[in-house]
C-alpha positions in Angstrom: 143.3 83.0 79.5 142.6 82.9 83.2 139.1 81.7 84.3 137.7 84.1 86.8 134.2 82.7 87.4 131.3 80.5 86.2 128.1 82.2 85.1 124.6 80.7 85.2 122.9 79.4 82.0 121.1 82.1 80.0 118.6 81.8 77.1 120.2 84.4 74.9 118.5 83.1 71.7 114.9 82.9 72.8 112.9 81.0 75.4 112.1 78.0 73.2 115.6 77.2 72.0 118.2 75.1 73.9 120.7 76.8 76.1 124.0 77.0 74.1 127.4 76.6 75.6 128.7 80.2 76.1 132.1 81.6 76.9 132.6 85.2 78.0 136.0 86.5 76.9 137.6 89.8 77.5 137.6 91.8 74.2 141.2 93.1 74.8 142.6 89.6 75.5 140.8 88.1 72.4 142.1 90.9 70.2 138.6 91.8 69.1 137.2 95.2 68.2 135.7 97.1 71.1 132.1 96.2 70.3 129.6 93.9 71.9 126.8 93.8 74.4 127.0 95.8 77.6 124.7 95.4 80.6 124.1 98.2 83.1 121.9 98.2 86.2 119.0 100.7 86.2 116.8 102.0 83.4 117.6 105.6 84.2 121.3 105.0 83.2 120.4 103.9 79.7 120.4 107.5 78.2 123.8 108.2 79.6 125.5 105.0 78.2 126.3 106.4 74.8 127.9 109.6 76.1 129.9 107.6 78.7 131.2 105.2 76.1 132.4 108.1 73.9 134.3 109.7 76.8 136.1 106.5 77.3 136.8 105.7 73.7 135.6 107.6 70.7 135.1 104.4 68.7 132.4 103.1 71.1 128.8 103.6 70.2 125.7 102.5 72.1 123.3 102.0 69.1 120.7 99.7 70.8 120.1 100.7 74.4 117.2 98.9 76.1 116.3 97.5 79.5 116.2 93.8 80.3 112.4 94.0 80.5 112.3 95.4 77.0 114.6 92.7 75.8 112.6 90.0 77.4 109.4 91.5 76.0 110.8 91.3 72.5 112.0 87.7 72.9 108.5 86.5 73.9 106.5 88.7 71.5 105.3 85.7 69.5 104.3 83.8 72.6 102.4 86.8 74.0 100.5 87.2 70.7 99.6 83.6 70.6 98.6 83.6 74.2 96.4 86.7 73.7 94.7 85.2 70.7 94.1 81.9 72.5 92.7 83.7 75.5 90.3 85.7 73.3 89.1 82.7 71.5 88.8 80.8 74.7 86.7 83.6 76.3 84.4 83.7 73.2 84.0 79.9 73.3 83.1 80.1 77.0 80.4 82.8 76.3 78.9 80.7 73.5 78.9 77.6 75.7 77.3 79.4 78.5 74.6 80.9 76.3 74.0 77.5 74.7 73.7 75.6 78.0 71.4 78.2 79.5 69.2 78.1 76.4 69.0 74.3 76.5 68.3 74.1 80.2 65.6 76.9 80.0 63.9 74.9 77.2 64.1 71.7 79.1 62.6 73.3 82.3 59.8 74.9 80.2 58.9 71.6 78.8 58.7 70.1 82.3 56.6 72.8 83.9 53.6 70.5 84.2 55.7 67.9 85.9 57.1 70.5 88.2 53.5 71.7 88.9 52.4 68.2 89.8 55.4 67.7 92.1 54.7 71.0 93.8 51.0 70.1 94.2 52.0 66.8 95.8 54.1 68.6 98.4 57.5 69.0 96.8 59.4 72.0 98.0 61.1 74.5 95.6 64.5 73.4 97.0 63.7 69.8 96.1 62.7 70.7 92.5 65.8 72.8 92.0 68.0 70.1 93.4 66.4 67.5 91.1 67.1 69.6 88.0 70.7 70.3 89.2 71.3 66.6 89.8 70.0 65.7 86.4 72.1 68.4 84.8 75.3 67.4 86.6 75.5 63.9 85.0 75.6 64.8 81.3 77.7 67.9 82.0 80.2 65.8 84.0 80.4 63.3 81.2 80.9 66.0 78.6 83.6 67.8 80.6 85.3 64.4 81.2 85.4 63.7 77.4 86.6 67.2 76.7 89.4 66.9 79.2 90.4 63.5 77.8 90.4 65.0 74.2 92.5 68.0 75.4 94.9 65.8 77.2 95.5 63.8 73.9 96.1 67.0 71.9 98.5 68.6 74.3 101.5 67.6 72.2 100.3 70.1 69.5 100.6 73.0 71.9 103.7 71.9 73.8 106.1 74.0 71.7 104.1 77.1 72.4 104.3 76.8 76.2 107.0 78.1 78.5 107.0 77.7 82.3 103.8 75.5 82.1 103.6 71.8 81.4 101.2 70.7 78.7 99.3 68.6 81.2 99.2 71.2 84.0 96.7 69.9 86.6 95.7 73.3 87.7 94.8 74.4 84.2 92.7 71.3 83.5 91.0 71.4 86.8 90.3 75.1 86.5 88.8 74.9 83.0 86.7 71.8 83.9 85.5 73.3 87.1 84.5 76.6 85.5 82.5 74.8 82.8 80.7 72.7 85.4 80.0 75.7 87.5 78.5 77.7 84.5 76.4 74.7 83.5 75.0 74.3 87.0 74.3 78.0 87.2 72.5 77.9 83.9 70.4 75.1 85.1 69.7 76.7 88.5 68.3 80.0 87.3 65.4 78.6 85.1 64.6 75.8 87.6 64.5 78.3 90.5 62.2 80.5 88.5 59.9 77.6 87.6 59.9 76.4 91.3 58.7 79.8 92.5 55.5 79.6 90.4 52.3 78.4 92.1 51.3 74.8 91.3 48.0 76.0 89.8 49.8 78.5 87.5 52.3 75.9 86.5 49.6 73.3 85.6 47.9 75.8 83.3 51.0 76.1 81.1 50.7 74.5 77.7 
């Protein structure tokens, strides 16, 4: 047989499997029946494929006509389902973490209202009080995020087989997740501290 060209590698058996060695052979030269996979350009042509095949040869049938996008969607159905579930659980975890951090910080600020009142009475400005609370929050949050990133980095091998197009240790993913947690924690600390700093020193000192 005459070699007429070399095609690029194609993942015909899924995205996770290795690329097999593939040889495209003319069906007539290989003495094979006139069946196989036919690729056409344009989704609007798909309904006309079967009738066109029958006009050429009555034995030809187009039993499974679909676009490349549909074929790709079917091949990554499992990955899409896992990704959707992981995203939903991640969003739920993020909401729970945000609520928990906000509750803890609001409780801590409420316990320190007398201290805040004394600082305000001695001349501290609201910006200084808020900055103090944010600085004290950033240290434990930074340590917690660092430990979480280290733990996630060590468990990346478990998720490596479910990833495609993204490395298990993708820097953007780790930086984005860590930065978002730190931002939410600081926001949760800022809101109650700002509210407490707006109170008058006399009103704050009267709090039990």
